[in-house]
Backbone as CSV, one residue per row, in Angstrom:
resi,resn,N_x,N_y,N_z,CA_x,CA_y,CA_z,C_x,C_y,C_z
1,MET,12.831,9.737,-11.155,11.582,9.534,-10.428,10.414,9.503,-11.414
2,LEU,9.537,8.541,-11.257,8.377,8.391,-12.126,7.126,8.827,-11.376
3,ASP,6.421,9.797,-11.912,5.185,10.302,-11.314,4.051,9.339,-11.644
4,VAL,3.419,8.776,-10.586,2.293,7.858,-10.793,0.992,8.469,-10.279
5,GLY,0.929,9.791,-10.292,-0.289,10.476,-9.887,-0.153,11.112,-8.528
6,ASP,-0.311,10.321,-7.477,-0.227,10.855,-6.115,1.084,10.515,-5.434
7,ALA,2.006,9.903,-6.153,3.298,9.522,-5.563,4.339,9.465,-6.671
8,GLN,5.603,9.318,-6.265,6.694,9.167,-7.215,7.479,7.907,-6.886
9,LEU,7.847,7.183,-7.932,8.606,5.943,-7.776,10.021,6.143,-8.290
10,HIS,10.983,5.685,-7.486,12.379,5.703,-7.913,12.587,4.577,-8.914
11,THR,13.158,4.894,-10.076,13.320,3.910,-11.142,14.748,3.880,-11.644
12,MET,15.088,2.786,-12.320,16.396,2.660,-12.955,16.275,1.706,-14.136
13,GLU,16.858,2.078,-15.268,16.899,1.195,-16.426,18.319,0.707,-16.660
14,ILE,18.419,-0.566,-17.033,19.703,-1.201,-17.313,19.666,-1.743,-18.733
15,GLY,20.704,-1.474,-19.506,20.818,-2.041,-20.836,20.065,-1.256,-21.886
16,ASP,19.965,-1.867,-23.086,19.272,-1.227,-24.199,18.570,-2.309,-25.008
17,GLY,17.790,-1.868,-25.978,17.070,-2.810,-26.824,15.593,-2.497,-26.870
18,PRO,14.892,-3.014,-27.869,13.473,-2.726,-28.042,12.576,-3.405,-27.011
19,ALA,12.975,-4.566,-26.502,12.169,-5.272,-25.502,12.543,-4.796,-24.108
20,VAL,11.576,-4.859,-23.198,11.830,-4.440,-21.822,11.196,-5.441,-20.865
21,ALA,11.909,-5.767,-19.811,11.375,-6.603,-18.738,11.299,-5.750,-17.483
22,VAL,10.144,-5.759,-16.835,9.959,-5.023,-15.584,10.323,-5.947,-14.430
23,MET,11.272,-5.501,-13.598,11.819,-6.313,-12.518,11.147,-5.922,-11.196
24,LEU,10.520,-6.876,-10.537,9.748,-6.609,-9.327,10.464,-7.207,-8.117
25,HIS,10.884,-6.331,-7.214,11.644,-6.784,-6.041,10.722,-7.388,-4.977
26,GLY,11.350,-8.018,-4.009,10.612,-8.681,-2.946,10.415,-7.815,-1.729
27,GLY,10.148,-8.471,-0.633,9.861,-7.822,0.643,8.633,-8.484,1.273
28,PRO,7.462,-7.837,1.177,7.263,-6.459,0.721,8.042,-5.466,1.599
29,GLY,8.303,-4.308,1.044,8.972,-3.260,1.791,10.463,-3.167,1.568
30,ALA,11.021,-3.991,0.650,12.452,-3.911,0.354,12.673,-2.863,-0.737
31,SER,13.687,-3.041,-1.556,13.979,-2.124,-2.658,14.580,-2.934,-3.793
32,HIS,14.787,-2.277,-4.937,15.292,-3.015,-6.082,16.778,-3.341,-5.964
33,ASP,17.487,-2.669,-5.052,18.956,-2.750,-5.031,19.490,-4.179,-4.940
34,TYR,18.837,-5.000,-4.128,19.427,-6.315,-3.854,19.214,-7.313,-4.984
35,LEU,18.412,-6.938,-5.991,18.330,-7.767,-7.189,19.559,-7.591,-8.077
36,ARG,20.318,-6.536,-7.794,21.484,-6.208,-8.589,22.755,-6.511,-7.774
37,PRO,23.827,-6.859,-8.443,23.978,-6.935,-9.901,23.546,-8.265,-10.513
38,GLY,23.150,-9.238,-9.667,22.889,-10.573,-10.186,21.904,-10.633,-11.335
39,LEU,20.734,-10.001,-11.166,19.705,-10.099,-12.201,19.920,-9.129,-13.353
40,ASP,20.929,-8.266,-13.275,21.257,-7.436,-14.431,21.590,-8.303,-15.639
41,ALA,22.018,-9.537,-15.386,22.396,-10.435,-16.482,21.204,-10.873,-17.316
42,VAL,19.978,-10.570,-16.872,18.790,-10.872,-17.671,18.727,-9.970,-18.906
43,ALA,19.345,-8.793,-18.816,19.397,-7.888,-19.979,20.228,-8.523,-21.085
44,GLU,19.875,-8.191,-22.339,20.658,-8.667,-23.470,20.962,-7.476,-24.372
45,PRO,22.239,-7.152,-24.560,22.617,-5.954,-25.324,21.938,-5.905,-26.683
46,GLY,21.314,-4.767,-26.958,20.669,-4.566,-28.240,19.325,-5.245,-28.390
47,ARG,18.929,-6.045,-27.382,17.678,-6.802,-27.502,16.703,-6.501,-26.368
48,ARG,17.202,-6.519,-25.120,16.282,-6.375,-23.985,16.933,-5.554,-22.886
49,ARG,16.209,-4.549,-22.410,16.630,-3.764,-21.268,15.739,-4.105,-20.066
50,LEU,16.202,-3.706,-18.889,15.491,-4.004,-17.649,15.028,-2.708,-17.009
51,PHE,13.815,-2.722,-16.490,13.249,-1.567,-15.807,13.021,-1.953,-14.348
52,TYR,13.840,-1.409,-13.471,13.699,-1.622,-12.025,12.969,-0.421,-11.406
53,TYR,12.237,-0.668,-10.328,11.720,0.449,-9.538,11.511,0.008,-8.092
54,ASP,11.609,0.981,-7.192,11.296,0.741,-5.784,9.793,0.912,-5.604
55,GLN,9.150,-0.093,-5.058,7.708,-0.020,-4.867,7.346,1.056,-3.845
56,ARG,6.156,1.579,-3.959,5.719,2.688,-3.121,5.908,2.367,-1.626
57,GLY,6.509,3.322,-0.906,6.759,3.134,0.515,7.983,2.298,0.819
58,SER,8.772,1.980,-0.227,9.964,1.136,-0.076,11.157,1.813,-0.734
59,GLY,12.361,1.521,-0.233,13.553,2.072,-0.845,13.476,3.581,-0.937
60,ARG,13.666,4.109,-2.144,13.647,5.559,-2.355,12.324,6.059,-2.933
61,SER,11.285,5.235,-2.842,9.949,5.642,-3.272,9.104,5.929,-2.034
62,ALA,8.765,7.195,-1.839,8.029,7.589,-0.645,6.545,7.290,-0.800
63,LEU,5.862,7.210,0.326,4.405,7.146,0.320,3.843,8.482,-0.152
64,ALA,2.634,8.460,-0.676,1.958,9.699,-1.024,1.587,10.440,0.255
65,PRO,1.490,11.780,0.200,1.074,12.535,1.381,-0.245,12.019,1.939
66,GLY,-0.258,11.757,3.233,-1.472,11.263,3.871,-1.577,9.755,3.940
67,ASP,-0.749,9.036,3.165,-0.767,7.571,3.212,-0.037,7.074,4.450
68,ALA,-0.716,6.266,5.273,-0.043,5.617,6.389,0.690,4.379,5.887
69,ALA,0.054,3.656,4.964,0.622,2.459,4.352,-0.293,2.096,3.191
70,VAL,0.173,1.233,2.310,-0.640,0.865,1.152,-0.688,-0.652,1.004
71,GLY,-1.818,-1.137,0.499,-2.011,-2.554,0.285,-1.708,-2.981,-1.136
72,TRP,-2.022,-4.243,-1.411,-1.631,-4.832,-2.688,-2.275,-4.137,-3.883
73,SER,-3.500,-3.653,-3.742,-4.174,-3.047,-4.892,-3.477,-1.761,-5.336
74,THR,-2.898,-1.014,-4.400,-2.149,0.194,-4.772,-0.887,-0.185,-5.535
75,HIS,-0.220,-1.252,-5.109,0.981,-1.705,-5.824,0.633,-2.169,-7.241
76,VAL,-0.530,-2.804,-7.397,-0.979,-3.200,-8.734,-1.233,-1.959,-9.592
77,ALA,-1.870,-0.936,-9.009,-2.132,0.300,-9.753,-0.831,0.998,-10.146
78,ASP,0.150,0.999,-9.240,1.447,1.603,-9.563,2.124,0.858,-10.716
79,LEU,2.022,-0.462,-10.706,2.626,-1.245,-11.783,1.933,-0.937,-13.117
80,ASP,0.640,-0.693,-13.077,-0.044,-0.326,-14.315,0.408,1.051,-14.804
81,ALA,0.724,1.949,-13.878,1.276,3.248,-14.268,2.656,3.073,-14.918
82,VAL,3.431,2.109,-14.423,4.713,1.789,-15.061,4.478,1.314,-16.488
83,ARG,3.466,0.454,-16.675,3.146,-0.024,-18.035,2.833,1.151,-18.966
84,GLU,2.029,2.081,-18.500,1.687,3.235,-19.331,2.941,4.065,-19.654
85,HIS,3.819,4.214,-18.658,5.064,4.960,-18.870,5.924,4.300,-19.937
86,LEU,5.893,2.984,-20.000,6.724,2.243,-20.942,6.074,2.114,-22.318
87,GLY,4.915,2.725,-22.511,4.306,2.738,-23.837,2.951,2.076,-23.936
88,GLY,2.533,1.368,-22.871,1.193,0.800,-22.841,1.053,-0.609,-23.360
89,ALA,2.117,-1.215,-23.869,2.035,-2.589,-24.374,1.970,-3.572,-23.202
90,PRO,1.471,-4.789,-23.450,1.494,-5.811,-22.394,2.911,-6.019,-21.856
91,LEU,2.991,-6.225,-20.557,4.275,-6.254,-19.863,4.889,-7.643,-19.824
92,THR,6.208,-7.665,-19.884,6.982,-8.842,-19.481,7.439,-8.584,-18.057
93,LEU,6.972,-9.422,-17.127,7.238,-9.226,-15.712,8.193,-10.299,-15.203
94,VAL,9.229,-9.869,-14.489,10.141,-10.784,-13.800,10.020,-10.456,-12.318
95,GLY,9.314,-11.303,-11.582,9.062,-11.052,-10.167,9.852,-11.989,-9.289
96,TYR,10.454,-11.429,-8.255,11.245,-12.214,-7.308,10.560,-12.205,-5.946
97,SER,10.334,-13.379,-5.351,9.786,-13.527,-4.003,8.420,-12.824,-3.913
98,TRP,8.256,-11.817,-3.027,6.993,-11.077,-3.013,6.729,-10.442,-4.371
99,GLY,7.764,-10.025,-5.092,7.570,-9.442,-6.414,6.891,-10.404,-7.369
100,ALA,7.134,-11.714,-7.201,6.441,-12.713,-8.009,4.954,-12.739,-7.664
101,LEU,4.639,-12.584,-6.383,3.237,-12.530,-5.969,2.574,-11.283,-6.546
102,LEU,3.275,-10.156,-6.530,2.751,-8.933,-7.136,2.496,-9.136,-8.625
103,ALA,3.409,-9.816,-9.300,3.222,-10.101,-10.727,1.966,-10.939,-10.951
104,MET,1.745,-11.929,-10.089,0.539,-12.752,-10.218,-0.721,-11.935,-9.970
105,LEU,-0.694,-11.082,-8.948,-1.848,-10.231,-8.652,-2.153,-9.314,-9.831
106,TYR,-1.114,-8.762,-10.436,-1.308,-7.883,-11.590,-1.926,-8.663,-12.752
107,ALA,-1.432,-9.864,-12.992,-1.954,-10.673,-14.098,-3.413,-11.047,-13.873
108,ILE,-3.780,-11.296,-12.631,-5.175,-11.621,-12.317,-6.074,-10.408,-12.560
109,GLU,-5.601,-9.235,-12.140,-6.395,-8.015,-12.299,-6.427,-7.530,-13.745
110,HIS,-5.314,-7.731,-14.475,-5.199,-7.207,-15.848,-4.638,-8.292,-16.774
111,PRO,-5.384,-9.358,-17.000,-4.824,-10.481,-17.770,-4.426,-10.125,-19.199
112,ASP,-5.051,-9.095,-19.762,-4.725,-8.700,-21.128,-3.522,-7.774,-21.200
113,ARG,-2.945,-7.434,-20.045,-1.829,-6.486,-20.014,-0.506,-7.167,-19.653
114,VAL,-0.480,-8.496,-19.706,0.733,-9.257,-19.405,1.079,-10.143,-20.596
115,ALA,2.310,-10.006,-21.082,2.785,-10.835,-22.189,3.473,-12.095,-21.681
116,ARG,4.337,-11.929,-20.672,5.066,-13.056,-20.085,5.197,-12.832,-18.592
117,LEU,5.196,-13.941,-17.857,5.232,-13.906,-16.406,6.347,-14.838,-15.939
118,ALA,7.457,-14.268,-15.460,8.580,-15.059,-14.957,8.653,-14.893,-13.447
119,LEU,8.540,-15.989,-12.719,8.473,-15.963,-11.261,9.695,-16.680,-10.694
120,ILE,10.494,-15.947,-9.941,11.717,-16.496,-9.350,11.516,-16.587,-7.845
121,SER,11.694,-17.780,-7.290,11.519,-18.009,-5.847,10.212,-17.382,-5.364
122,PRO,9.073,-17.714,-5.995,7.832,-17.005,-5.675,7.371,-17.216,-4.237
123,ALA,6.861,-16.141,-3.649,6.195,-16.241,-2.355,4.990,-17.161,-2.506
124,PRO,4.551,-17.804,-1.424,3.400,-18.711,-1.528,2.186,-18.011,-2.118
125,ALA,1.480,-18.720,-2.994,0.293,-18.165,-3.636,-0.961,-18.347,-2.790
126,ALA,-0.801,-18.886,-1.582,-1.920,-19.046,-0.655,-1.438,-18.737,0.758
127,ALA,-2.244,-18.014,1.514,-1.852,-17.572,2.851,-1.544,-18.754,3.775
128,ARG,-2.261,-19.851,3.616,-2.087,-21.001,4.515,-0.686,-21.595,4.429
129,GLU,0.065,-21.289,3.370,1.400,-21.859,3.173,2.503,-21.023,3.803
130,ARG,2.177,-19.831,4.277,3.208,-18.932,4.776,3.779,-19.386,6.121
131,ALA,2.968,-20.020,6.959,3.441,-20.440,8.283,4.571,-21.453,8.163
132,GLU,4.435,-22.410,7.261,5.495,-23.403,7.083,6.769,-22.736,6.583
133,ALA,6.629,-21.767,5.678,7.810,-21.070,5.171,8.523,-20.325,6.292
134,ARG,7.772,-19.681,7.177,8.384,-18.977,8.319,9.106,-19.946,9.240
135,GLU,8.500,-21.090,9.498,9.127,-22.079,10.377,10.401,-22.640,9.751
136,ARG,10.365,-22.908,8.469,11.553,-23.417,7.783,12.681,-22.383,7.798
137,LEU,12.331,-21.116,7.644,13.349,-20.068,7.681,14.001,-20.001,9.061
138,THR,13.211,-20.115,10.097,13.757,-20.125,11.462,14.723,-21.284,11.638
139,GLN,14.323,-22.452,11.188,15.180,-23.632,11.314,16.471,-23.480,10.515
140,MET,16.374,-22.936,9.319,17.570,-22.775,8.491,18.518,-21.734,9.077
141,GLY,17.973,-20.766,9.809,18.823,-19.783,10.464,19.541,-20.318,11.681
142,GLN,19.153,-21.507,12.134,19.764,-22.119,13.320,20.700,-23.273,12.976
143,ARG,20.989,-23.485,11.713,21.871,-24.583,11.309,23.303,-24.370,11.821
144,PRO,24.028,-25.448,12.073,25.432,-25.317,12.480,26.262,-24.507,11.489
145,SER,25.933,-24.593,10.204,26.695,-23.848,9.207,26.521,-22.341,9.375
146,VAL,25.350,-21.915,9.865,25.137,-20.494,10.114,25.925,-20.058,11.342
147,GLN,25.950,-20.910,12.366,26.732,-20.586,13.558,28.224,-20.516,13.220
148,ALA,28.679,-21.426,12.372,30.085,-21.397,11.954,30.392,-20.114,11.197
149,LEU,29.450,-19.657,10.382,29.648,-18.409,9.664,29.725,-17.238,10.642
150,ARG,28.877,-17.247,11.639,28.886,-16.190,12.657,30.256,-16.085,13.324
151,GLU,30.877,-17.211,13.583,32.169,-17.212,14.258,33.291,-16.710,13.353
152,ARG,33.100,-16.790,12.041,34.141,-16.364,11.100,34.035,-14.891,10.738
153,LEU,32.839,-14.336,10.793,32.632,-12.981,10.285,32.949,-11.921,11.334
154,ASP,33.217,-10.732,10.830,33.485,-9.568,11.676,32.175,-8.799,11.859
155,LEU,31.585,-8.861,13.050,30.284,-8.249,13.275,30.341,-6.723,13.331
156,LYS,31.534,-6.159,13.249,31.642,-4.703,13.123,31.423,-4.257,11.677
157,ASP,31.461,-5.206,10.762,31.310,-4.928,9.339,29.827,-5.015,8.968
158,ARG,29.269,-3.944,8.371,27.842,-3.916,8.035,27.459,-5.042,7.084
159,GLN,28.289,-5.280,6.081,27.999,-6.349,5.124,27.925,-7.697,5.828
160,HIS,28.807,-7.918,6.793,28.814,-9.189,7.520,27.589,-9.323,8.419
161,ARG,27.203,-8.237,9.072,25.990,-8.291,9.912,24.755,-8.586,9.059
162,PHE,24.687,-7.955,7.903,23.571,-8.207,6.995,23.576,-9.669,6.543
163,ALA,24.751,-10.192,6.192,24.844,-11.578,5.734,24.309,-12.549,6.774
164,LEU,24.639,-12.309,8.034,24.127,-13.187,9.084,22.619,-13.083,9.206
165,ALA,22.073,-11.893,8.999,20.626,-11.704,9.114,19.863,-12.473,8.044
166,VAL,20.475,-12.689,6.875,19.777,-13.353,5.769,20.321,-14.749,5.486
167,ALA,21.239,-15.241,6.318,21.896,-16.521,6.037,20.914,-17.682,5.954
168,GLY,19.790,-17.589,6.667,18.802,-18.655,6.634,18.152,-18.856,5.277
169,TYR,18.276,-17.887,4.401,17.688,-17.998,3.070,18.573,-18.781,2.099
170,PHE,19.790,-19.112,2.514,20.769,-19.712,1.609,21.000,-21.180,1.916
171,ALA,21.146,-21.971,0.865,21.570,-23.354,1.048,22.980,-23.397,1.618
172,HIS,23.819,-22.468,1.163,25.201,-22.347,1.632,25.342,-20.963,2.271
173,PRO,25.231,-20.861,3.586,25.162,-19.550,4.246,26.319,-18.623,3.913
174,GLU,27.500,-19.161,3.615,28.637,-18.297,3.316,28.404,-17.460,2.058
175,ARG,27.468,-17.879,1.206,27.169,-17.102,-0.002,26.378,-15.838,0.313
176,ALA,25.853,-15.736,1.529,25.056,-14.566,1.899,25.863,-13.271,1.845
177,VAL,27.177,-13.363,1.999,28.006,-12.148,1.950,28.031,-11.542,0.546
178,GLU,27.549,-12.283,-0.458,27.541,-11.784,-1.834,26.276,-11.007,-2.173
179,LEU,25.282,-11.053,-1.290,24.019,-10.377,-1.573,24.120,-8.896,-1.225
180,THR,23.667,-8.039,-2.132,23.671,-6.596,-1.888,22.773,-6.278,-0.698
181,PRO,23.279,-5.577,0.317,22.460,-5.288,1.510,21.234,-4.439,1.177
182,PHE,20.170,-4.662,1.945,18.951,-3.887,1.789,18.244,-3.816,3.139
183,VAL,17.260,-2.945,3.206,16.460,-2.766,4.420,14.997,-2.978,4.051
184,VAL,14.278,-3.728,4.881,12.838,-3.893,4.699,12.112,-2.913,5.613
185,LYS,11.233,-2.102,5.041,10.423,-1.190,5.840,9.224,-1.963,6.370
186,GLN,9.231,-2.187,7.668,8.270,-3.101,8.280,6.826,-2.652,8.075
187,SER,6.582,-1.344,8.138,5.208,-0.866,7.973,4.678,-1.192,6.580
188,ALA,5.545,-1.074,5.572,5.142,-1.399,4.206,4.861,-2.891,4.068
189,GLU,5.693,-3.702,4.701,5.508,-5.150,4.652,4.195,-5.553,5.317
190,GLU,3.961,-5.049,6.517,2.760,-5.429,7.259,1.488,-5.003,6.525
191,ALA,1.525,-3.837,5.885,0.329,-3.343,5.193,-0.071,-4.267,4.043
192,VAL,0.914,-4.784,3.324,0.607,-5.660,2.197,-0.008,-6.961,2.672
193,TRP,0.628,-7.610,3.653,0.091,-8.895,4.113,-1.289,-8.723,4.731
194,LYS,-1.514,-7.632,5.454,-2.833,-7.377,6.029,-3.873,-7.204,4.930
195,SER,-3.516,-6.506,3.868,-4.470,-6.267,2.784,-4.817,-7.550,2.035
196,LEU,-3.898,-8.506,2.002,-4.150,-9.761,1.295,-5.054,-10.696,2.083
197,GLY,-5.029,-10.594,3.406,-5.892,-11.435,4.228,-5.630,-12.917,3.995
198,ASP,-6.704,-13.707,3.998,-6.603,-15.165,3.809,-6.684,-15.470,2.312
199,TYR,-5.657,-15.072,1.592,-5.695,-15.129,0.129,-5.387,-16.521,-0.407
200,ASP,-5.862,-16.804,-1.596,-5.484,-17.990,-2.365,-5.643,-17.620,-3.835
201,LEU,-4.524,-17.425,-4.521,-4.557,-16.957,-5.896,-4.745,-18.071,-6.917
202,ARG,-4.546,-19.323,-6.537,-4.433,-20.370,-7.550,-5.721,-20.613,-8.341
203,PRO,-6.900,-20.547,-7.737,-8.096,-20.713,-8.581,-8.148,-19.708,-9.729
204,LYS,-7.770,-18.455,-9.473,-7.770,-17.452,-10.535,-6.575,-17.613,-11.472
205,LEU,-5.455,-18.113,-10.950,-4.312,-18.361,-11.825,-4.658,-19.404,-12.886
206,ARG,-5.473,-20.387,-12.520,-5.836,-21.446,-13.466,-6.621,-20.907,-14.656
207,ALA,-7.271,-19.773,-14.458,-8.075,-19.197,-15.540,-7.250,-18.321,-16.480
208,LEU,-6.011,-18.030,-16.114,-5.181,-17.146,-16.943,-4.658,-17.872,-18.177
209,LYS,-4.552,-17.129,-19.252,-3.933,-17.639,-20.474,-2.708,-16.776,-20.746
210,VAL,-1.634,-17.033,-19.994,-0.430,-16.221,-20.111,0.779,-17.147,-20.080
211,ARG,1.785,-16.822,-20.869,3.016,-17.609,-20.858,3.727,-17.372,-19.537
212,ALA,4.084,-18.450,-18.847,4.647,-18.309,-17.501,5.814,-19.266,-17.303
213,PHE,6.669,-18.864,-16.371,7.908,-19.586,-16.042,8.106,-19.465,-14.545
214,VAL,8.481,-20.562,-13.889,8.729,-20.551,-12.447,10.069,-21.222,-12.186
215,ALA,10.915,-20.572,-11.375,12.191,-21.160,-10.952,12.249,-21.120,-9.435
216,HIS,12.680,-22.246,-8.825,12.662,-22.326,-7.363,13.754,-23.273,-6.885
217,GLY,14.458,-22.863,-5.827,15.502,-23.700,-5.259,14.925,-24.819,-4.403
218,ASP,15.596,-25.965,-4.421,15.076,-27.096,-3.645,15.409,-26.996,-2.162
219,VAL,16.205,-25.973,-1.755,16.497,-25.754,-0.340,15.931,-24.390,0.102
220,ASP,15.053,-23.835,-0.693,14.410,-22.569,-0.345,13.558,-22.773,0.917
221,PRO,13.608,-21.820,1.877,12.692,-21.918,3.020,11.229,-21.970,2.582
222,ILE,10.900,-21.296,1.493,9.559,-21.433,0.913,9.524,-22.790,0.215
223,PRO,8.686,-23.708,0.662,8.753,-25.077,0.145,8.603,-25.148,-1.373
224,LEU,9.401,-26.013,-1.973,9.334,-26.224,-3.413,7.927,-26.630,-3.832
225,ALA,7.217,-27.342,-2.982,5.862,-27.790,-3.322,4.940,-26.617,-3.615
226,THR,5.144,-25.474,-2.944,4.275,-24.320,-3.205,4.543,-23.756,-4.596
227,ALA,5.806,-23.718,-4.988,6.143,-23.235,-6.330,5.637,-24.203,-7.389
228,ARG,5.710,-25.496,-7.085,5.209,-26.492,-8.042,3.698,-26.320,-8.238
229,ALA,2.974,-26.088,-7.136,1.523,-25.890,-7.236,1.197,-24.625,-8.036
230,THR,1.991,-23.584,-7.859,1.782,-22.353,-8.617,2.060,-22.581,-10.098
231,ALA,3.143,-23.277,-10.405,3.463,-23.577,-11.799,2.360,-24.406,-12.448
232,GLU,1.846,-25.384,-11.726,0.774,-26.215,-12.273,-0.474,-25.386,-12.540
233,ALA,-0.804,-24.469,-11.622,-1.987,-23.630,-11.813,-1.853,-22.761,-13.055
234,LEU,-0.645,-22.297,-13.331,-0.397,-21.425,-14.485,-0.121,-22.197,-15.774
235,GLY,0.063,-23.515,-15.652,0.515,-24.274,-16.809,1.904,-23.865,-17.231
236,ALA,2.748,-23.559,-16.237,4.063,-22.975,-16.491,5.167,-24.021,-16.431
237,GLU,6.257,-23.713,-17.113,7.489,-24.473,-16.956,8.034,-24.251,-15.546
238,LEU,8.415,-25.318,-14.864,9.051,-25.218,-13.543,10.489,-25.678,-13.664
239,VAL,11.417,-24.788,-13.305,12.832,-25.129,-13.255,13.212,-25.273,-11.788
240,THR,13.557,-26.492,-11.381,13.981,-26.751,-10.013,15.492,-26.593,-9.931
241,LEU,15.935,-25.736,-9.040,17.358,-25.416,-8.910,17.939,-26.201,-7.751
242,GLY,18.800,-27.156,-8.055,19.349,-28.050,-7.051,20.356,-27.379,-6.142
243,ASP,20.328,-27.781,-4.864,21.281,-27.278,-3.864,21.275,-25.753,-3.818
244,CYS,20.072,-25.182,-3.838,19.919,-23.730,-3.935,18.810,-23.279,-2.995
245,GLY,19.042,-22.148,-2.329,18.054,-21.576,-1.438,17.165,-20.565,-2.138
246,HIS,16.894,-19.458,-1.440,15.909,-18.483,-1.904,16.490,-17.448,-2.867
247,VAL,17.813,-17.440,-3.041,18.444,-16.374,-3.844,19.240,-17.007,-4.986
248,PRO,18.561,-17.555,-5.979,19.276,-18.302,-7.028,20.172,-17.451,-7.898
249,TYR,19.911,-16.160,-8.004,20.796,-15.335,-8.831,22.144,-15.117,-8.157
250,VAL,22.261,-15.495,-6.868,23.551,-15.529,-6.183,24.078,-16.958,-6.126
251,GLU,23.234,-17.904,-5.733,23.704,-19.276,-5.500,23.741,-20.139,-6.759
252,ALA,22.881,-19.869,-7.730,22.807,-20.759,-8.898,22.545,-19.991,-10.186
253,PRO,23.327,-18.943,-10.481,23.053,-18.175,-11.702,23.192,-18.988,-12.978
254,SER,24.128,-19.936,-13.003,24.328,-20.715,-14.229,23.161,-21.657,-14.498
255,ALA,22.404,-22.016,-13.466,21.220,-22.857,-13.644,19.971,-22.024,-13.900
256,LEU,19.928,-20.805,-13.349,18.755,-19.946,-13.472,18.715,-19.172,-14.783
257,LEU,19.824,-18.519,-15.129,19.782,-17.508,-16.185,19.534,-18.066,-17.590
258,PRO,20.158,-19.158,-18.018,19.897,-19.617,-19.393,18.429,-19.954,-19.660
259,PRO,17.745,-20.751,-18.808,16.331,-21.003,-19.105,15.460,-19.762,-18.970
260,LEU,15.833,-18.846,-18.064,15.068,-17.613,-17.935,15.190,-16.766,-19.184
261,ARG,16.402,-16.627,-19.710,16.588,-15.856,-20.940,15.839,-16.510,-22.116
262,ARG,15.874,-17.831,-22.191,15.162,-18.513,-23.283,13.663,-18.231,-23.185
263,PHE,13.144,-18.264,-21.955,11.713,-18.013,-21.780,11.353,-16.587,-22.200
264,LEU,12.193,-15.637,-21.838,11.884,-14.243,-22.152,11.954,-13.959,-23.647
265,GLY,12.713,-14.771,-24.383,12.712,-14.660,-25.835,13.605,-13.555,-26.354
């Protein structure tokens, strides 16, 4: 557990080496568990280790006493406490989904404290784009392939029930059974989106001078166009992952991991 002043964050380190990448999970309100074991492959023995943590109010990281819920600025402050814990050097951030949005928010608030910014399946960088992503997710959850999966799975099995709940995120729904199950704490999720309001990060992203990388599946419910716009704002390399949904470390690791490792250096 890492003490960040008024709260404690559950943390885990994977691998060894002088370099460290901070891994930011999605949700908001999920936990780091479902990034593993897939993204553990970002570590490189003797060169780079990974620092995972459950964001405040999520997973095994409790809210501070008296906190009903926390918004994006508290998550940014917690991430800065992680930076101080790791020695105070500029961070290499690997953000997934909402975690990518958190990485962008941190870079905007502390541009001198970010060395590299790797965004995997990033959440939309503007609030106006979220409605289309929600509609696409609904449609993908209603595909015949998802219904066929429902008929094959044993709904008494927790892993199978979870797979059906997230099948809409996958280009190939049967791959959903490979994702580590997790729970989203709804209050934590709602607090973050409420705190962001009618946000649009791209004007401020254009002003950043940070090395950035974006990877996005072409069948992701979050439209590829939103990731392309984010990459353009950052002047970042965009890796488009073919025949891949929202979870490329499950569906397309061989396409995702080599360019990601090259970017991280």
